[in-house]
N, C-alpha and C positions, 0 to 999 in steps of 0.2 A: 654817672651816679650808680652806686651799687644798691640794689634792693634785695630783700629777703622775702621769699614766698614759701612758707613752710621750711623745708630744709634745702630749698633750691635758691641759689644766688643768681642775680641777673645784673648785667651792666648794659645800659641803654637798650633794654629789651632782649639782649642775647644771653643765653644761659652760660654761666661761668663754670667750666669743668675743672675746678681746683678743689682740693680737700679743705674741709673746715678744720678748725684748730683742735678738735678733740681726738687726738691720736693715742693717748697714753693707754698702754695695755692694762687690763683689769688685774688686780692683785689677788692674792690667795684668799683674802676675806670675801671677795666677790664670788669666787668659785665655791667656797664653803656655803655661802648664802644660797647660791644657785642649787647646790646639791641638797641642801636642807629643804628648800621649798619646791623643788622640781621645776622643770622648764615652763609648763603652762602657768602655774601659780606665779612664778617669778616674772614672766612676761606681763601678767595681769597687774601685779604690784608696780612694775616699772611704768606701765602705761598709765596707771592711775596717778602715780607720783609725777610723771611728765605732764599730764593734763593739769594737775594742781599747780605745778610750777609755772606752766604757761599762763594759767588764769591769774596767778599772782603777778607775774611780769606785766601782763596786760592791764591789770588793776592799778599797779604802781605807775605805769606810764600814763593812764587816764588821770589818776590823781595829780601827778606832777604837772600835767598839761592844763587840766580843767579845774583842779581842786575839788573834783566830785568823786564820790565813792561809787564804784561799780556795784550794781544791784544784783547781778546774777552770780553771786559767789556762795559757796557753802559756808557753814559756820566756822570750819577750820580755816578756810581761805580769808574770811573776814577777820579772824583773830590775827592771822599773820600780817594782813594788810594794816591793821590797827597798830601792830608793833612797829612796822615800817614808818607809819605816819608819826608815831610818838618819837621815834629815833630822829626823823627828818626835822620835826618841829624843835626838838631839843638842840640839834646841830645848828639850826638857824638862830637860836637864842644865844648861843655861845660863840659862834663863828660867823664870818662873812661868807655866805654861800651863794654861788651862782650856778645855775644849771647850764651846762654847755651842750649836752646831748643826751638823748634817751633812745635806746634801741638803735644804735648807729652801726650799720653794716659797712664793712670795708674790706680792702684787699691789700696784701703785701705782695707787690709785683716782684721784688727782689728774691723772695723766698717762696713765692707761689702758694699762698694759702688765703682763705677768706674767713671771716668771722663777724659776729654781731656783739657789740659791747652793750651791756645793760644800761650803764649810767656813767656819764662823765660830768664831774662837778669841779668847780674851782672853789677850794676851801682856803680862806685866808691867803689868797693869791697863788696857791699851789694847785696844779691840775691833778685830779685823781680819776683813774679809771677803776670803776667799781663793778664787780660781778656779784649779783644777788643770788644766793643759794638758799633753798628751802629743804635740801636733803638732810637726812639724819646726821651725816658726818661730812666733814671737810676732807678732801683727798689731795694727795700730792699733785694729781693731774690738774687741779684747780689753779695751782700756782703757775703751771706751764701755760695754761689757757690764758691767764692774765698777762703773762710775759709776752705771749704772742700778740695779744691785743695792744700792749704797750708799743711793740715794735711795728705794729701795723698803723697805729694812730699818732703817737708822740713818744719818742724814746726818752724824753725828759720827765714824763708824767710819773707820778707815784701810782702804785697799784694796791688794791685792797679787795677783800671779800667782805660782803655783808651777809652774815649767816643769820637767818631768821627762823627760829623754832619757837620754843617757849620763852625765848629771849631774842634780842637783836644785838648781835655782836659785830663790831667793825674790826677787821683784822688786816693790818698792813702785811703784805707779802713781799718777799725778796724776788728780784728779777732773776729768772732762771732760763733766759732765752737760749743759752748754749745747750741746755738739756732738752728744751723743746725741739731745737733743730736736730739733735741726735735722735730723739724719738721719731721725728718726722722722717728721717732717713730710714729708720727701721720700717715705718709704715709704708714708705715708697717701695722698699725692697719686698715687703710682704704682698703688696698690691700691684706689683709690676706685671705686665702682660708677658706670658711666656709663649714661645712658639713650639 
């Protein structure tokens, strides 16, 4: 069994020394943002956004398991959670929905990578791997991340982003596993040990 503890993955108590699915290099927009804000401010913003995203993921997980609302959320986080709850409620009113998994960690032994899937649903008989995003923008790297999850869990599943901001938008994405593997090769080249 694969478990995730922070950014560390373990299998049967042993630490797995494989990369996670987030390899994609940052684009020009990221470096412009970094230059505009400076290193320290950019790190602060990223840390704050990461904490908010983690809180939202935990709150969604708790809601789906217990049907209870997390009490220790900021007003922004509560607003985002409420948008998810509304989306999920409306989905259940119009489709046959079954929760297959929440925060499922896994490993692809053939291609040697690990990752954690936010949500797996069966919707009207079709399996969907869903990645919840609370970032300001969706990026090409998100499609690659989902493609990696698909080939880690079920290569017949459909994949989608659930982007939650002032809205909640469900976006089906195309499988780009071939591009994920090409990016992974670049990552391996950049991170190989040299003597």
